[in-house]
C-alpha positions as CSV (number, residue, x, y, z in Angstrom):
1,M,153.0,139.2,161.6
2,E,152.0,140.9,164.9
3,L,154.5,138.8,166.8
4,L,157.2,139.8,164.4
5,K,156.4,143.4,164.8
6,S,156.4,143.0,168.6
7,W,159.8,141.3,168.4
8,I,161.3,144.0,166.2
9,R,159.9,146.8,168.4
10,N,161.3,145.2,171.6
11,L,164.7,144.6,169.9
12,L,165.0,148.3,168.8
13,F,164.0,149.7,172.2
14,L,165.4,147.0,174.5
15,K,167.2,149.3,177.0
16,P,165.4,152.5,177.5
17,Q,166.8,154.9,180.1
18,L,163.3,156.3,180.7
19,S,159.8,154.7,180.8
20,I,156.9,157.1,180.3
21,I,153.6,155.7,181.4
22,I,150.3,156.9,179.9
23,P,147.2,155.3,181.4
24,F,144.1,156.0,179.3
25,Y,140.4,155.4,179.4
26,N,138.1,156.8,176.7
27,S,140.6,159.5,175.7
28,E,140.1,159.6,172.0
29,D,139.9,163.4,171.8
30,Y,143.2,163.9,173.6
31,I,145.6,161.0,173.5
32,L,147.2,161.7,170.1
33,K,148.3,165.2,171.2
34,C,149.6,163.7,174.4
35,M,151.8,161.1,172.6
36,E,153.0,163.5,170.0
37,S,154.1,166.1,172.6
38,I,156.5,163.4,173.9
39,V,157.8,161.7,170.7
40,L,158.4,164.8,168.7
41,H,161.0,166.3,171.1
42,T,162.4,163.5,173.3
43,K,165.9,162.4,172.6
44,V,166.9,160.4,175.7
45,P,166.5,156.6,175.0
46,Y,162.9,156.0,176.1
47,E,159.8,153.9,175.8
48,I,156.2,154.9,176.2
49,V,154.0,152.4,178.1
50,C,150.4,153.1,177.2
51,V,148.0,151.3,179.5
52,N,144.5,150.9,178.2
53,D,142.1,150.8,181.1
54,G,139.2,149.1,179.4
55,S,138.4,151.9,176.9
56,T,135.1,151.7,175.0
57,D,135.8,154.5,172.5
58,K,138.4,154.8,169.7
59,S,141.4,155.6,171.9
60,L,142.8,152.1,171.7
61,A,142.6,152.2,167.9
62,I,144.4,155.6,167.9
63,V,147.2,154.2,170.1
64,N,147.6,151.1,168.0
65,R,147.8,153.2,164.8
66,F,150.4,155.4,166.4
67,R,152.4,152.3,167.4
68,L,152.8,151.4,163.7
69,T,155.2,154.3,163.1
70,H,156.5,154.7,166.7
71,P,158.1,151.4,167.8
72,Q,159.0,152.9,171.2
73,V,155.4,152.8,172.2
74,R,154.3,149.6,174.0
75,L,150.8,148.6,175.0
76,V,149.3,147.1,178.1
77,D,145.7,146.2,177.3
78,L,143.5,145.8,180.3
79,K,140.2,144.3,179.1
80,I,138.1,145.8,181.8
81,N,138.2,149.2,183.6
82,T,140.2,148.7,186.8
83,G,140.8,152.3,187.8
84,L,143.7,154.7,187.4
85,Y,145.6,153.4,190.4
86,Y,145.8,149.8,189.1
87,A,146.5,151.1,185.5
88,R,149.5,153.1,186.7
89,L,150.7,150.1,188.7
90,M,150.5,147.8,185.7
91,G,152.5,150.4,183.7
92,I,155.2,150.5,186.5
93,L,155.5,146.7,186.4
94,R,156.0,146.7,182.7
95,A,158.5,149.6,182.7
96,R,162.1,148.9,181.8
97,G,163.8,152.2,182.2
98,K,166.0,153.4,185.0
99,Y,163.6,156.3,185.5
100,I,159.8,156.4,185.3
101,G,157.6,159.3,184.3
102,F,153.9,159.7,184.0
103,V,151.6,161.7,181.7
104,D,147.8,161.7,181.9
105,S,146.3,161.0,178.5
106,D,144.4,164.4,178.4
107,D,147.5,166.5,179.2
108,Y,150.7,167.2,177.3
109,V,154.3,168.3,177.9
110,S,156.6,171.1,176.7
111,D,159.4,170.5,174.1
112,G,162.1,168.4,175.6
113,Y,160.3,168.1,178.9
114,F,161.6,164.6,179.7
115,D,165.1,165.3,178.4
116,L,165.3,168.3,180.8
117,L,164.1,166.2,183.8
118,Y,166.4,163.2,182.9
119,E,169.4,165.4,182.5
120,S,168.7,167.1,185.8
121,A,168.3,163.8,187.5
122,V,171.4,162.1,186.1
123,N,173.7,165.1,186.6
124,S,172.8,165.4,190.2
125,S,172.3,161.7,190.9
126,S,168.7,162.4,192.0
127,D,166.0,160.0,193.0
128,I,163.4,162.3,191.6
129,S,163.4,165.3,189.3
130,V,160.6,167.8,189.4
131,G,159.2,169.9,186.6
132,Q,156.7,172.8,186.8
133,I,152.9,172.6,186.2
134,V,151.2,175.0,183.9
135,N,147.5,175.0,184.2
136,V,145.4,175.2,181.0
137,N,141.8,176.2,181.7
138,A,138.7,175.4,179.7
139,N,139.2,178.5,177.6
140,N,142.8,177.5,176.8
141,V,144.3,180.2,179.0
142,K,147.6,179.0,180.4
143,Y,148.6,180.2,183.9
144,V,150.9,179.3,186.8
145,Q,149.6,179.3,190.4
146,T,151.8,181.8,192.2
147,R,152.4,180.1,195.5
148,C,152.7,176.6,193.9
149,A,155.2,178.1,191.5
150,V,157.5,178.8,194.5
151,F,156.6,175.9,196.7
152,P,158.1,173.3,196.5
153,Y,160.2,174.1,193.5
154,T,162.4,177.0,194.6
155,S,161.7,177.0,198.4
156,E,165.0,177.3,200.3
157,K,163.3,175.1,203.0
158,A,162.9,172.1,200.7
159,T,166.3,170.4,201.2
160,D,167.1,166.7,200.5
161,S,167.1,165.9,204.1
162,N,163.6,167.0,205.0
163,L,161.7,166.5,201.7
164,Y,159.3,164.0,203.2
165,D,158.7,166.1,206.3
166,L,157.7,169.1,204.1
167,Y,155.5,166.9,202.0
168,W,153.4,166.3,205.1
169,K,153.7,169.7,206.7
170,Q,152.1,171.4,203.7
171,Q,149.0,169.2,204.4
172,G,147.8,169.2,200.8
173,K,147.8,172.9,200.3
174,C,149.7,172.5,197.0
175,Y,148.8,169.4,194.9
176,H,152.1,169.8,193.0
177,W,153.7,167.8,195.8
178,H,151.6,164.7,195.5
179,V,150.7,164.4,191.9
180,V,153.0,161.9,190.1
181,W,152.9,163.5,186.6
182,N,155.2,166.5,187.2
183,K,158.2,164.3,188.1
184,I,160.4,161.5,187.0
185,Y,161.4,158.8,189.5
186,K,164.1,156.2,189.8
187,R,162.3,153.0,189.0
188,K,163.9,151.4,192.1
189,L,161.7,153.6,194.3
190,F,158.6,151.8,193.1
191,M,160.1,148.4,192.9
192,D,161.4,148.6,196.5
193,N,157.8,149.3,197.6
194,I,155.9,147.2,195.1
195,E,154.4,144.7,197.6
196,L,153.2,147.6,199.7
197,L,151.6,149.3,196.7
198,K,150.0,146.1,195.6
199,K,148.0,146.0,198.8
200,Q,145.7,148.7,197.5
201,T,143.3,146.6,195.3
202,E,140.1,148.7,195.1
203,H,139.0,150.6,192.0
204,L,140.5,154.0,192.6
205,V,140.7,157.1,190.4
206,M,140.8,160.2,192.6
207,L,143.7,160.7,195.1
208,E,145.4,157.6,193.7
209,D,148.6,159.6,193.4
210,F,148.3,160.6,197.0
211,I,148.9,157.0,197.9
212,F,151.9,156.6,195.5
213,S,153.6,159.8,196.8
214,S,152.9,159.0,200.5
215,I,154.8,155.8,200.0
216,I,157.5,156.7,197.4
217,L,158.7,160.0,198.7
218,K,159.8,158.6,202.0
219,D,162.7,156.9,200.2
220,V,163.9,160.0,198.3
221,N,167.4,160.9,199.4
222,K,168.1,163.5,196.8
223,Y,166.0,165.4,194.4
224,S,166.4,168.0,191.7
225,V,164.2,170.7,190.0
226,N,164.0,172.0,186.5
227,T,161.4,174.7,186.1
228,Q,162.0,174.9,182.3
229,A,160.3,171.5,182.0
230,K,156.6,172.4,181.7
231,Y,153.8,170.0,182.2
232,F,150.5,171.3,180.8
233,Y,147.6,170.2,183.1
234,V,144.4,170.6,181.1
235,E,141.0,171.4,182.5
236,H,138.2,170.4,180.1
237,K,134.8,172.0,179.7
238,S,133.1,168.7,180.2
239,A,134.5,168.2,183.7
240,A,132.2,170.8,185.3
241,T,129.1,169.1,183.9
242,K,130.4,165.7,184.8
243,N,130.9,166.8,188.4
244,E,127.2,167.7,188.7
245,N,126.4,164.0,188.4
246,Y,125.4,162.6,191.8
247,T,126.9,159.1,191.0
248,V,130.2,160.7,189.9
249,V,130.5,162.7,193.1
250,C,129.6,159.6,195.2
251,K,132.5,157.8,193.5
252,N,134.9,160.8,194.2
253,I,134.0,160.6,197.9
254,S,134.4,156.8,197.9
255,D,137.8,157.2,196.4
256,M,138.7,159.8,199.1
257,K,137.8,157.3,201.8
258,I,139.9,154.5,200.2
259,A,142.9,156.7,199.7
260,F,142.8,158.2,203.2
261,S,142.2,154.8,204.9
262,Y,145.2,153.2,203.1
263,V,147.6,156.0,203.9
264,E,146.4,156.3,207.5
265,T,147.0,152.5,208.0
266,F,150.5,152.8,206.5
267,L,151.4,155.7,208.8
268,K,150.0,153.9,211.9
269,E,151.7,150.6,211.1
270,N,155.1,152.1,210.6
271,L,156.7,153.5,213.7
272,S,159.0,155.8,211.8
273,Y,156.1,157.6,210.1
274,R,153.6,157.9,213.0
275,K,154.9,161.4,213.7
276,F,153.0,162.5,210.6
277,I,149.6,161.5,211.8
278,D,148.7,165.1,212.9
279,D,149.7,166.5,209.5
280,F,147.7,163.7,207.9
281,A,144.7,164.8,209.9
282,G,145.2,168.4,208.7
283,W,145.4,167.1,205.1
284,K,142.2,165.2,205.5
285,S,140.4,168.2,207.2
286,R,141.5,170.4,204.3
287,Y,139.9,168.0,201.8
288,G,136.8,167.9,203.9
289,R,136.5,171.7,203.6
290,Y,137.1,171.6,199.9
291,W,134.4,169.0,199.4
292,K,131.9,170.6,201.7
293,R,132.1,173.7,199.5
294,N,131.9,171.6,196.3
295,I,128.8,169.8,197.5
296,Q,127.2,173.1,198.6
297,N,127.7,174.5,195.1
298,L,126.5,171.4,193.2
299,K,123.3,171.7,191.1
300,L,121.7,168.8,192.8
301,Q,118.6,168.2,194.9
302,Q,118.9,169.1,198.6
303,K,118.3,165.4,199.5
304,E,121.2,164.3,197.3
305,K,123.5,167.0,198.8
306,Q,122.6,165.8,202.3
307,L,123.5,162.2,201.5
308,L,126.8,163.3,200.1
309,M,127.5,165.4,203.2
310,N,126.7,162.4,205.4
311,S,129.2,160.3,203.4
312,L,131.9,163.0,203.7
313,K,131.4,163.3,207.5
314,K,132.0,159.6,207.9
315,I,135.5,160.2,206.4
316,V,136.6,163.6,207.9
317,G,134.4,163.9,211.0
318,E,131.1,165.6,211.9
319,D,132.4,169.1,212.3
320,I,133.6,170.3,208.9
321,E,134.6,174.0,208.9
322,D,134.2,176.3,205.9
323,V,137.0,176.9,203.4
324,T,139.6,179.4,204.7
325,A,141.7,182.0,202.8
326,T,144.8,179.7,203.0
327,D,142.8,176.9,201.4
328,E,142.5,178.9,198.2
329,F,146.1,177.8,197.6
330,Y,144.6,174.9,195.6
331,Y,142.3,177.0,193.4
332,E,144.4,180.1,192.9
333,Q,144.8,181.4,189.4
334,S,147.4,184.1,189.0
335,V,150.3,184.5,186.6
336,I,149.5,184.1,182.9
337,F,152.1,181.8,181.3
338,D,154.3,183.6,178.8
339,E,154.6,181.1,175.9
340,T,157.0,183.5,173.9
341,H,159.7,182.8,176.5
342,N,158.9,179.2,177.5
343,G,157.3,177.5,174.5
344,S,154.4,175.0,174.6
């Protein structure tokens, strides 16, 4: 019976134009809202590739139940937790659409989000199409970061010819550049680089999208923007408590080391991209300042903080400066999102 259901599902959705990848790990409280925000308002022929990264809660059961009434939803079931990087990669390998988009399982999208990005990409023959991120804080207040709202989306300096240059020159000041979930991409961008992306094999969660973007964006010849397409990036109350855990912060710093090491090797081994080494160093220094402050503010024993700082220094260098005014780009909370004009 399950084989018959699978055959019918694949027959009905054999040629999607867009593949939407949702990696999930223990997301039972959020993933239904995530999937519903896509299927209720997406009209372009699409599939959703849900990648279970070894969940131990009810999220897999929720996805399987949802699939019974939504045949466009496919499942990649990884039996053990492999990390977000690998889960995304497995989704990419299973995707069949001309374009690929991503949604994290605890986030959601605005009505028609993927239709808007797809239409924008197709009409302009773009390699990528970019939407706008709306932050949702732990109190469910929605806001748009002022400087990120302008950069890169409507910056006159961001032209097709220098997109990759600007990606590096902003040195991580605005994470809207390197996250993968506010964009759709031509699948070809990933497949042309798939062997390079496969070289990263370690368990990786934080900064995994930094690797994808540092590889993929180099091949973008044309891009488009649609700021009516809103991606709701959700901050959860549990995150703050989780980040006070010494083991979790150790993992975050370890991930930072893996990601920076991979990208640095890529830049140094490819003559065309060595010119970005200085900007890469600036990016790494900025993250060093962020995490120095994060560690200082943690509710941990002083000995634990010192161990974390020692690990951080091994990545970004011994002399880590304090956070500067321009670094607040990342944390800035500014314009409250007006749902009466934009919808949710």
